[in-house]
N, C-alpha and C positions, 0 to 999 in steps of 0.2 A: 769366590763364596759370597755373592750380592748381603748385603747388611738389610736386615728385617725389617718389615716396622714397625715401629714405639708398637705400645696394645694400650687401644683408645679404651675407656671404662666403658663398661654395659650400662646402660641410658638403665636409669627411675622407672620405673614402669609406675611408681606411686605419681612422680615428679609428671608436668604442664610443659609440652615445653607452646602453646601461643598462650599469654598472659590473655586477657578478657573476657566480658559480660557472654554466658553461655549463647551457646545460638537461639536463643529460647528468651531470653532479651537483650539483643539485638532490636533495633530497632531499622529501616527502612526511612533517612530524610522527607521529608513533606510534602510536598511536591507544591512547587511554587516555578509563577513565573517567568523566573531569571533558568529553573533547569530546563522546561516546555508546555512552550502555550499552549494557551488554551484550546484545541483542534473550531475552526472552524464549516458551513458550506464554502460546498465551490461557490453555491445559488441558491436560490430562497425557496422553498419550495411551501407547497397552498396543496390545499386538497383535505383526502380523508389518509388521514394517517402515512402521510409524509409521499403518496401519491403523486405522480406529478397532468393535475390539470390541466392539456391545453385550453387556450383562450385564442385561436389563432394561430400566424404565425409568433412567430418566440424572435426578440429582440436577441438586435445585435448580445447584448450582456443575460440573454439570457439561455448561452451553449452550454446544453446538456455533451457530459462527458461520457465515452465508449466505459465501458468501465464488465471487470469483469469474464473468462479466460479468453481474451483475441491477445494475438502474437504481440508485443513491446509494438516493434515496427512498426507493420499497422494498426493503430491505433496512434500513435504518435505524427506517422504522415495526413491518418480519416483529423487532427486536429490540428495539425499544421493551414489544412487542406481546408476544413474551413476557417476559421482566424483569417484565413485568405483569400480564403470569397466570402466573409462576410452571414453562413449559414449555419445554422447549426445537424451536430458529428451525424445525428441523425434521419437527415431533410439526403443529406450525400451517403451515407449508407444506404438508408430509401434508398433513390434513384441507383446506387450499384445495383445495388440486391437486380433489382428492375431488371436492367439493360440483361441482365445477366441471365436473369432464366429469362428474358425475350429474344436472348443469342442463341444458346445453350440448348441443344437441340437435344431431347429426351434422350434416355439410357433405358438399355432395354436392356428387360429382365432378364 
């Protein structure tokens, strides 16, 4: 016959397992620059309420980055090409879309 395991005493329902302040008294650490740097914009924004107003052709420093629901691989490729060519992503994307629309025959319903 295998030996039986020694019995453990039942936990006292009144005893607390964790020692520390209750959840309401716990505080998160204050944010500091060592924990999380303040976000900085990728580029300056001009115009009313954050909308960018184009004044002629944007300079190389004013590269506009694509955001939204664009596959990461496509977005990365556009950024790389824009940097290599020294053109804004918007212009590169606009040219690609216009080229696609000019070459692709219209779909029949």
